[in-house]
LOLUMTI-554996 format. One line per field, with one value per atom (N, C-alpha, C, O): residue in one letter; atom name; z negated, y negated, x negated. Coordinates in nm, 2 decimals, decimal comma. Atoms other than C-alpha are relative to their C-alpha. Layout:
aa [A | ...]
at [CA | ...]
up [Z | ...]
north [Y | ...]
east [X | ...]
% end
This chain:
aa [M | M | M | M | R | R | R | R | T | T | T | T | P | P | P | P | T | T | T | T | I | I | I | I | A | A | A | A | E | E | E | E | T | T | T | T | A | A | A | A | T | T | T | T | V | V | V | V | G | G | G | G | L | L | L | L | A | A | A | A | L | L | L | L | L | L | L | L | T | T | T | T | S | S | S | S | S | S | S | S | V | V | V | V | N | N | N | N | A | A | A | A | Q | Q | Q | Q | S | S | S | S | P | P | P | P | P | P | P | P | I | I | I | I | T | T | T | T | T | T | T | T | V | V | V | V | T | T | T | T | P | P | P | P | S | S | S | S | S | S | S | S | E | E | E | E | D | D | D | D | I | I | I | I | A | A | A | A | I | I | I | I | A | A | A | A | A | A | A | A | N | N | N | N | L | L | L | L | E | E | E | E | H | H | H | H | F | F | F | F | W | W | W | W | S | S | S | S | Y | Y | Y | Y | G | G | G | G | R | R | R | R | S | S | S | S | P | P | P | P | A | A | A | A | V | V | V | V | Y | Y | Y | Y | P | P | P | P | T | T | T | T | P | P | P | P | E | E | E | E | M | M | M | M | T | T | T | T | G | G | G | G | E | E | E | E | G | G | G | G | H | H | H | H | W | W | W | W | Q | Q | Q | Q | E | E | E | E | A | A | A | A | Y | Y | Y | Y | Q | Q | Q | Q | K | K | K | K | A | A | A | A | R | R | R | R | D | D | D | D | L | L | L | L | V | V | V | V | G | G | G | G | Q | Q | Q | Q | M | M | M | M | T | T | T | T | N | N | N | N | D | D | D | D | E | E | E | E | K | K | K | K | N | N | N | N | N | N | N | N | L | L | L | L | T | T | T | T | Y | Y | Y | Y | G | G | G | G]
at [N | CA | C | O | N | CA | C | O | N | CA | C | O | N | CA | C | O | N | CA | C | O | N | CA | C | O | N | CA | C | O | N | CA | C | O | N | CA | C | O | N | CA | C | O | N | CA | C | O | N | CA | C | O | N | CA | C | O | N | CA | C | O | N | CA | C | O | N | CA | C | O | N | CA | C | O | N | CA | C | O | N | CA | C | O | N | CA | C | O | N | CA | C | O | N | CA | C | O | N | CA | C | O | N | CA | C | O | N | CA | C | O | N | CA | C | O | N | CA | C | O | N | CA | C | O | N | CA | C | O | N | CA | C | O | N | CA | C | O | N | CA | C | O | N | CA | C | O | N | CA | C | O | N | CA | C | O | N | CA | C | O | N | CA | C | O | N | CA | C | O | N | CA | C | O | N | CA | C | O | N | CA | C | O | N | CA | C | O | N | CA | C | O | N | CA | C | O | N | CA | C | O | N | CA | C | O | N | CA | C | O | N | CA | C | O | N | CA | C | O | N | CA | C | O | N | CA | C | O | N | CA | C | O | N | CA | C | O | N | CA | C | O | N | CA | C | O | N | CA | C | O | N | CA | C | O | N | CA | C | O | N | CA | C | O | N | CA | C | O | N | CA | C | O | N | CA | C | O | N | CA | C | O | N | CA | C | O | N | CA | C | O | N | CA | C | O | N | CA | C | O | N | CA | C | O | N | CA | C | O | N | CA | C | O | N | CA | C | O | N | CA | C | O | N | CA | C | O | N | CA | C | O | N | CA | C | O | N | CA | C | O | N | CA | C | O | N | CA | C | O | N | CA | C | O | N | CA | C | O | N | CA | C | O | N | CA | C | O | N | CA | C | O | N | CA | C | O | N | CA | C | O | N | CA | C | O | N | CA | C | O | N | CA | C | O | N | CA | C | O | N | CA | C | O | N | CA | C | O | N | CA | C | O | N | CA | C | O]
up [0,01 | 0,00 | 0,00 | -0,08 | -0,01 | 0,09 | -0,09 | -0,11 | 0,10 | -0,16 | 0,07 | 0,15 | -0,07 | -0,06 | -0,03 | -0,15 | 0,03 | -0,03 | -0,09 | -0,10 | 0,08 | -0,26 | 0,07 | 0,01 | -0,10 | 0,04 | 0,01 | -0,01 | -0,01 | 0,08 | -0,13 | -0,12 | 0,12 | -0,28 | -0,03 | -0,07 | 0,02 | -0,30 | 0,08 | 0,03 | -0,08 | -0,01 | -0,02 | 0,02 | 0,06 | -0,17 | -0,10 | -0,10 | 0,11 | -0,47 | -0,13 | -0,13 | 0,13 | -0,84 | -0,08 | -0,08 | 0,10 | -1,09 | -0,14 | -0,18 | 0,12 | -1,42 | -0,11 | -0,10 | 0,11 | -1,73 | -0,11 | -0,18 | 0,12 | -1,98 | -0,12 | -0,10 | 0,12 | -2,33 | -0,05 | -0,05 | 0,07 | -2,50 | -0,12 | -0,10 | 0,13 | -2,86 | 0,00 | -0,05 | 0,01 | -2,83 | 0,11 | 0,10 | -0,12 | -2,47 | -0,01 | -0,06 | -0,01 | -2,42 | 0,11 | 0,09 | -0,09 | -2,10 | 0,03 | 0,03 | -0,04 | -2,02 | 0,14 | 0,23 | -0,13 | -1,74 | 0,11 | 0,06 | -0,09 | -1,41 | 0,07 | 0,13 | -0,09 | -1,24 | 0,11 | 0,08 | -0,10 | -0,90 | 0,04 | 0,05 | -0,04 | -0,81 | 0,13 | 0,16 | -0,13 | -0,46 | 0,02 | 0,02 | 0,00 | -0,42 | 0,10 | 0,21 | -0,08 | -0,25 | 0,12 | 0,11 | -0,11 | 0,09 | -0,04 | 0,01 | 0,05 | -0,10 | -0,08 | -0,06 | 0,08 | -0,35 | 0,09 | 0,06 | -0,09 | -0,05 | 0,07 | 0,10 | -0,07 | 0,12 | -0,10 | -0,07 | 0,12 | -0,22 | -0,02 | -0,05 | 0,01 | -0,24 | 0,12 | 0,10 | -0,13 | 0,12 | -0,01 | 0,01 | 0,01 | 0,06 | -0,10 | -0,08 | 0,10 | -0,25 | 0,06 | 0,05 | -0,08 | -0,05 | 0,08 | 0,07 | -0,11 | 0,21 | -0,07 | -0,03 | 0,08 | -0,05 | -0,05 | -0,03 | 0,07 | -0,23 | 0,11 | 0,07 | -0,10 | 0,09 | 0,10 | 0,16 | -0,10 | 0,31 | -0,05 | -0,14 | 0,03 | 0,30 | -0,14 | -0,18 | 0,14 | -0,05 | -0,01 | -0,10 | -0,01 | 0,06 | 0,11 | 0,22 | -0,11 | 0,25 | 0,11 | 0,11 | -0,13 | 0,61 | 0,03 | 0,00 | -0,03 | 0,75 | 0,15 | 0,21 | -0,15 | 1,12 | 0,01 | -0,07 | -0,07 | 1,33 | -0,09 | -0,18 | 0,08 | 1,19 | 0,01 | 0,12 | 0,00 | 1,10 | 0,09 | 0,09 | -0,08 | 1,34 | -0,12 | -0,20 | 0,08 | 1,14 | 0,07 | 0,19 | -0,05 | 1,18 | -0,01 | 0,07 | 0,01 | 1,07 | -0,05 | 0,02 | 0,07 | 0,83 | -0,08 | -0,11 | 0,09 | 0,63 | 0,06 | 0,17 | -0,04 | 0,66 | 0,10 | 0,16 | -0,11 | 0,91 | 0,13 | 0,22 | -0,11 | 1,16 | 0,13 | 0,24 | -0,11 | 1,37 | 0,04 | 0,16 | -0,02 | 1,34 | 0,09 | 0,18 | -0,07 | 1,47 | 0,13 | 0,23 | -0,13 | 1,76 | 0,09 | 0,21 | -0,07 | 1,87 | 0,04 | 0,16 | -0,04 | 1,85 | 0,11 | 0,20 | -0,11 | 2,05 | 0,13 | 0,23 | -0,12 | 2,31 | 0,06 | 0,18 | -0,05 | 2,34 | 0,04 | 0,16 | -0,04 | 2,35 | 0,13 | 0,22 | -0,12 | 2,61 | 0,12 | 0,22 | -0,12 | 2,84 | 0,05 | 0,15 | -0,02 | 2,81 | 0,07 | 0,06 | -0,08 | 3,04 | -0,11 | -0,23 | 0,07 | 2,90 | -0,04 | -0,15 | 0,03 | 2,94 | -0,10 | -0,19 | 0,10 | 2,74 | -0,15 | -0,24 | 0,12 | 2,46 | -0,04 | -0,16 | 0,03 | 2,47 | -0,06 | -0,15 | 0,04 | 2,44 | -0,14 | -0,21 | 0,13 | 2,12 | -0,10 | -0,20 | 0,07 | 1,99 | -0,02 | -0,13 | 0,01 | 2,07 | 0,00 | -0,03 | 0,00 | 2,11 | 0,13 | 0,15]
north [0,11 | 0,00 | -0,12 | -0,12 | 0,10 | -0,34 | -0,11 | -0,15 | 0,10 | -0,61 | -0,13 | -0,17 | 0,12 | -0,94 | -0,10 | -0,09 | 0,09 | -1,23 | -0,12 | -0,13 | 0,10 | -1,53 | -0,11 | -0,17 | 0,08 | -1,74 | 0,06 | 0,00 | -0,05 | -1,49 | 0,01 | -0,01 | 0,01 | -1,47 | -0,13 | -0,15 | 0,14 | -1,84 | -0,03 | -0,10 | 0,03 | -1,86 | 0,07 | 0,03 | -0,08 | -1,60 | -0,08 | -0,09 | 0,09 | -1,83 | 0,08 | 0,19 | -0,05 | -1,78 | 0,02 | -0,07 | -0,02 | -1,63 | -0,03 | 0,04 | 0,03 | -1,79 | 0,05 | 0,01 | -0,06 | -1,62 | -0,09 | -0,13 | 0,09 | -1,84 | 0,08 | 0,16 | -0,10 | -1,69 | -0,06 | -0,18 | 0,04 | -1,70 | 0,10 | 0,22 | -0,07 | -1,59 | 0,11 | 0,22 | -0,09 | -1,42 | 0,09 | 0,18 | -0,08 | -1,27 | 0,12 | 0,12 | -0,13 | -0,92 | -0,02 | 0,02 | 0,03 | -1,02 | -0,15 | -0,21 | 0,14 | -1,36 | -0,03 | 0,05 | 0,04 | -1,56 | -0,02 | -0,05 | 0,03 | -1,60 | -0,12 | -0,14 | 0,11 | -1,92 | 0,00 | 0,02 | 0,00 | -1,93 | -0,14 | -0,22 | 0,14 | -2,22 | 0,03 | 0,13 | 0,00 | -2,29 | -0,09 | -0,21 | 0,09 | -2,41 | -0,10 | -0,07 | 0,11 | -2,73 | 0,05 | 0,15 | -0,04 | -2,71 | -0,03 | 0,03 | 0,03 | -2,86 | 0,12 | 0,17 | -0,12 | -2,56 | 0,11 | 0,20 | -0,12 | -2,31 | -0,03 | 0,07 | 0,03 | -2,49 | 0,03 | 0,08 | -0,02 | -2,47 | 0,16 | 0,21 | -0,13 | -2,10 | 0,07 | 0,15 | -0,05 | -2,03 | -0,03 | 0,07 | 0,03 | -2,21 | 0,09 | 0,15 | -0,09 | -2,01 | 0,15 | 0,21 | -0,13 | -1,69 | 0,01 | 0,10 | 0,01 | -1,79 | 0,00 | 0,07 | 0,00 | -1,87 | 0,13 | 0,18 | -0,13 | -1,54 | 0,12 | 0,23 | -0,13 | -1,31 | -0,02 | 0,08 | 0,02 | -1,46 | -0,05 | -0,13 | 0,07 | -1,54 | 0,03 | -0,04 | -0,03 | -1,38 | 0,09 | 0,10 | -0,10 | -1,13 | -0,02 | -0,06 | 0,03 | -1,17 | 0,06 | 0,18 | -0,07 | -1,10 | 0,09 | 0,06 | -0,09 | -0,81 | 0,02 | 0,06 | 0,01 | -0,84 | 0,09 | 0,10 | -0,04 | -0,64 | 0,11 | 0,17 | -0,08 | -0,43 | 0,14 | 0,19 | -0,12 | -0,09 | 0,10 | 0,09 | -0,11 | 0,21 | 0,10 | 0,14 | -0,10 | 0,45 | 0,12 | 0,12 | -0,13 | 0,82 | 0,09 | 0,19 | -0,07 | 0,96 | 0,14 | 0,24 | -0,12 | 1,22 | 0,06 | -0,01 | -0,07 | 1,48 | 0,00 | 0,05 | 0,00 | 1,44 | -0,09 | -0,08 | 0,10 | 1,16 | 0,04 | -0,03 | -0,03 | 1,34 | 0,04 | 0,00 | -0,03 | 1,47 | -0,12 | -0,14 | 0,11 | 1,14 | -0,10 | -0,16 | 0,09 | 0,94 | 0,05 | -0,02 | -0,05 | 1,19 | -0,02 | -0,05 | 0,05 | 1,13 | -0,13 | -0,16 | 0,15 | 0,77 | -0,04 | -0,11 | 0,02 | 0,77 | 0,04 | -0,04 | -0,05 | 0,99 | -0,10 | -0,13 | 0,10 | 0,76 | -0,13 | -0,16 | 0,12 | 0,44 | 0,01 | -0,08 | -0,03 | 0,60 | -0,01 | -0,06 | 0,00 | 0,64 | -0,14 | -0,16 | 0,13 | 0,28 | -0,10 | -0,10 | 0,10 | -0,01 | -0,12 | -0,11 | 0,12 | -0,34 | -0,09 | -0,14 | 0,07 | -0,50 | 0,05 | -0,02 | -0,06 | -0,24 | -0,02 | -0,03 | 0,01 | -0,27 | -0,16 | -0,20 | 0,14 | -0,64 | -0,03 | -0,10 | 0,00 | -0,61 | 0,06 | 0,01 | -0,06 | -0,39 | -0,11 | -0,14 | 0,11 | -0,67 | -0,12 | -0,14 | 0,13 | -0,99 | 0,01 | -0,09 | 0,00 | -0,86 | -0,02 | -0,03]
east [-0,08 | 0,01 | -0,09 | -0,19 | 0,08 | -0,14 | 0,05 | 0,16 | -0,03 | -0,18 | 0,02 | -0,06 | -0,01 | -0,04 | -0,10 | -0,15 | 0,09 | -0,28 | 0,09 | 0,21 | -0,05 | -0,25 | 0,09 | 0,18 | -0,08 | -0,10 | 0,14 | 0,24 | -0,13 | 0,16 | 0,08 | 0,20 | -0,06 | 0,25 | 0,05 | 0,17 | -0,03 | 0,26 | 0,13 | 0,21 | -0,10 | 0,51 | 0,14 | 0,25 | -0,11 | 0,75 | 0,07 | 0,20 | -0,06 | 0,79 | -0,05 | -0,09 | 0,04 | 0,70 | 0,11 | 0,19 | -0,11 | 0,94 | -0,06 | -0,16 | 0,04 | 0,90 | 0,11 | 0,23 | -0,09 | 1,07 | 0,01 | -0,09 | -0,01 | 1,21 | 0,06 | 0,15 | -0,04 | 1,27 | 0,13 | 0,16 | -0,12 | 1,59 | 0,02 | 0,01 | 0,01 | 1,63 | 0,11 | 0,08 | -0,11 | 1,97 | 0,04 | 0,12 | -0,02 | 1,96 | -0,09 | -0,20 | 0,08 | 1,85 | -0,12 | -0,24 | 0,10 | 1,67 | 0,01 | 0,11 | 0,01 | 1,54 | 0,05 | 0,05 | -0,05 | 1,69 | -0,12 | -0,23 | 0,11 | 1,47 | 0,02 | 0,13 | -0,01 | 1,41 | -0,09 | -0,21 | 0,09 | 1,26 | -0,04 | 0,05 | 0,08 | 1,01 | -0,05 | -0,11 | 0,06 | 0,93 | -0,13 | -0,11 | 0,13 | 0,55 | 0,00 | 0,06 | 0,01 | 0,48 | -0,10 | -0,17 | 0,10 | 0,29 | -0,14 | -0,23 | 0,14 | -0,01 | -0,04 | -0,15 | 0,02 | 0,01 | -0,02 | -0,11 | 0,02 | 0,02 | -0,15 | -0,22 | 0,12 | -0,28 | -0,12 | -0,23 | 0,11 | -0,48 | -0,01 | -0,12 | 0,01 | -0,40 | -0,07 | -0,16 | 0,07 | -0,50 | -0,15 | -0,22 | 0,14 | -0,84 | -0,05 | -0,16 | 0,05 | -0,89 | -0,02 | -0,13 | 0,00 | -0,81 | -0,13 | -0,21 | 0,10 | -1,06 | -0,14 | -0,24 | 0,11 | -1,32 | -0,05 | -0,16 | 0,02 | -1,30 | -0,01 | -0,06 | 0,01 | -1,28 | -0,10 | -0,14 | 0,10 | -1,54 | -0,13 | -0,14 | 0,13 | -1,91 | -0,06 | -0,15 | 0,05 | -1,97 | -0,12 | -0,19 | 0,12 | -2,23 | -0,09 | -0,05 | 0,09 | -2,54 | 0,00 | 0,02 | -0,01 | -2,55 | -0,11 | -0,23 | 0,10 | -2,74 | 0,01 | 0,10 | 0,00 | -2,86 | -0,13 | -0,22 | -0,11 | -2,86 | 0,08 | 0,02 | -0,07 | -2,58 | -0,05 | -0,07 | 0,06 | -2,72 | 0,09 | 0,21 | -0,07 | -2,63 | 0,06 | -0,02 | -0,04 | -2,40 | -0,01 | -0,02 | 0,04 | -2,45 | 0,12 | 0,13 | -0,12 | -2,11 | -0,04 | -0,01 | 0,03 | -2,25 | 0,12 | 0,22 | -0,09 | -2,06 | 0,16 | 0,19 | -0,15 | -1,68 | 0,03 | 0,14 | -0,02 | -1,71 | -0,06 | -0,05 | 0,07 | -1,91 | 0,10 | 0,06 | -0,10 | -1,60 | 0,07 | 0,09 | -0,06 | -1,43 | -0,09 | -0,04 | 0,09 | -1,75 | 0,00 | 0,02 | 0,01 | -1,79 | 0,11 | 0,09 | -0,12 | -1,43 | 0,00 | 0,03 | 0,02 | -1,47 | -0,09 | -0,06 | 0,11 | -1,80 | 0,07 | 0,07 | -0,06 | -1,63 | 0,11 | 0,10 | -0,13 | -1,31 | -0,07 | -0,04 | 0,06 | -1,52 | -0,09 | -0,09 | 0,08 | -1,75 | 0,07 | 0,02 | -0,10 | -1,45 | 0,06 | 0,12 | -0,08 | -1,32 | -0,09 | -0,21 | 0,05 | -1,40 | -0,04 | 0,01 | 0,02 | -1,54 | 0,12 | 0,13 | -0,13 | -1,20 | 0,08 | 0,13 | -0,06 | -1,05 | -0,06 | 0,02 | 0,07 | -1,31 | 0,04 | 0,07 | -0,03 | -1,25 | 0,14 | 0,16 | -0,13 | -0,89 | 0,03 | 0,12 | -0,02 | -0,91 | -0,07 | -0,02 | 0,07 | -1,16 | 0,10 | 0,15 | -0,08 | -0,95 | 0,16 | 0,23 | -0,14 | -0,60 | 0,06 | 0,18]
% end
């Protein structure tokens, strides 16, 4: 199951629970965040998601050892049959 990003969570809204002494369950109030709050949350998501690890160049060639060996071979065979346009389409959509 995919965990939603901070920006996605912010757009859905925040539920604040207010306590009530006599109620068995507290009432729920929905707060819609402002566009500024959403922008701040998106910037924080970008800060914590990208650029936090040092770059490694060139990317090391993977060998597909152990349980991955069959999957790597199938992937290499498939990519070997593809044209550059097909590879490009996978990369850029």
